[in-house]
N, C-alpha and C positions, 0 to 999 in steps of 0.2 A: 504494500500500500504506500502510495506517495502522498505526502502532506506538504502543501505549499502554503506557507504562513505569511500573512500580512502583518508585519511588525516594524514600525519605523521605516516604512517604505522598502522593506527587504523581503525577498523570497527565500525560504529555507527548505531544502529537500532533506527531510529527516530520516526516512527509511524507505525500503522498497522490496517488494516481491512481485514477480511477474511470470506469466506463462508465455511460451512460444509455440506457434503453430509451425512445425518444421516439415520441410519437404526437400527432396533432391539430395545432392551429395553432402554428407555430413561435414566434409572438410571445408565446405563453403560457408558454413553456418556460424560465423563469429557472432558474439553477443552484440545486440544493438546498444547504442548509447541511450541513456535514460531520457524520457520526456522532460521538458522544462515548462515552467509556467511563468507568466508575467505577474507583476504586482496586481493585486485585487483592487478594482475601482469600486468604490461605494458611493452611490448617489443617494443622499439622504432624502427620504420622503416624509418622515414624521419624527416624533420624539425618539422612537425606538424602532424605526423601520427604514429599510434601504433597498435599492436595487443593486445587486452584486454582479460584477463582471470580471472575467480574467481571460487569458488566452493560453492555449496549449500548443507547444511547438514540438514537432517531431524532427530532430536534427539529422536523421539517418537518410541516406540516399537509396539504400537497398532494403530497408525494413519498413513495413506498414504496421500500424496498430489497427487490427481488424475490429476491435471493440474495446472500449474502456468505459467504466462507470465513474461518474463524478458527482459531487455535491459539495455544498459549502457547510462549514461548521463554525461554531464560536465557543471558545473555552472548552473544547472537547466534545461538544454536543451538536448533532446535526441540526441545521436550521432551514434546510431545503430538502425536498424529496430528491432521490438519486435519478439521474438521467444517463443515457448512453450516447456515445458518439464514436467517431473513428478518427484516425490521423494518418493521412497518406504521406509518403516520403517527402520530407522538406516542407510540409504544410504547417502553417500557423493559423489556428482557428480560434475565434472568440467564442467563449461559452459564458452563459450567464442566466440569472433568474431575475426577470424584471417583474417581481410580484410583491414588492414591499416586505422582504423577509425580516422577521424579528431579529435583532442583532444585539450583540454586546462585544465590542472590539476587544482583542484582535480577531480577524477572520482567518479561516483556513480553507483552501481548496483541496478536497480529498479526491485522489485518483486511485481507483482500485480495480482489481480483476482485469488487468491489462493483458490483452492477447496479441502477441506479435506474429507477423507473417513475413518470411523472407521472400523478397522479390527475386526470382531466379529466371523464369521463362521470359524470352524476348517478347512474346505476345502480351504479357502483362505490362511490361514497360511501354510498349506501343499503345496499349489501351489507355494508359495514364496520359499520354501525350495527346490523345484524340479528344479529350473532354474539352468542350467549349460551349459555355452558355454566356452570351453577352447581354448587357443591359444598356438601355438608352432611354432618353426622355424622362429622366429621373426628377421628380418634383416632390419636395417636402411641403406639407400643408400643416401648419400649427393648429392646435385646438382653439376653438373660440368660446364665447361665453356659454353657448348652448351645449357644446360638446368639448369636454376637457381633453379628449383623446386626439392625439396628432396622428398623421398618417404619411406614408410614402407611396407615391404612384410611380410605377416603372413599367417599361415594356421589356420582356425577356425574349431572347432569340436563341433557339437551340441550334447551334452550328456543329454539333457533334454528329457523327454518322450513326448514332444510336438514339433511340427514344428511351425515356426513363419512366418507370412506373411511378416513382415519387422523387421529386427533386426539391429538397429543402432550400429555401432562400433566406438569407439573413440580411437585414438592412441595419447598417452600423452608422450611427449619427455622431458627428464631431462638432465641437466648438473649437475651431483652430485645431490644436493637437490633442484636445481633451475629449475623451469619450463621454457622451451625455445621454445616450439611449440606444436601444436595440429593439428590433422587431423581427418576428419570424413568420414565414409563410411556406406552405408546401404545395408545389405544382404537382398535380396528378396526371398521369398518362401524357407526359410532355413529349410529343413526337419529334423525330429528327426534322429539322427545317422549320418547325413551327414557331410562330410569334404569338405571344400572349401578354396582355396587360394585366398587372396585378396591383392590388391595393393592400399595403402592409400596415397594420396597426402598430404603433410604436408607443402607445400610452401617453401619459401627460409629461411632455418635455418642458422643463422649466428654464432651460438655457437657450440662448441663440444657437441656431444650427448653421454652420458655415460649409459643411461638406457631408455628403451621404455616400457611403460605400455599399454596393450591392454585391453580396458574396454567395454564389451558388455552390452547393456541396453535394456530391454524389460519390458513393464508394464504388469507383470504377472496377475494383477487384472482385466485387460481389456480383456474380451472374444474376442473382435475384433482383438486382436494381435495374437491370437493362431489359428493354423491350426487344429481345432478340427474335 
């Protein structure tokens, strides 16, 4: 289990256990370098509630994390429900809970049940290169008096040669270099070559938004993700 702690703006990797999904020549299966995590960003929503965000980085060029469970804790006690994600080679992905988690600093990001997979086959490397979902016409709309919830409108274009049964999309909102909000949306049955407009709810954003980053994520190594 990996624990990344927010204490005086520092991340500490305290301990770790991990599982590997191994295949191919055992001589090629060197151990992967550990996942790393960024500082936890806490956006205060109330006297004892906050939206919590961090990012997970996979520094390995030839290892993928096929699945990892993560959650936030405070003073040793979980404060969010666990969720699962993946981490492709070289990928840096934002994770978070924009739900006003009850908190008592310091916060920790807990990563557990990490399942690694060695990238050996050329077809797997080629598949990773073929993933391409582009975004355009991205517009942020702040909430008004009638509706406190803000939103992001964007058009997504699937330029991959595959369709995807489910394509999770994350909208990451910044005020200059500071993360101020995040929203999630899942495209269903997103065909190759298709264009689709999406409206992503991002909650009540209390800070000016200067930039919106649209991040699509699909586990290209999972055949079950692809409409083959």
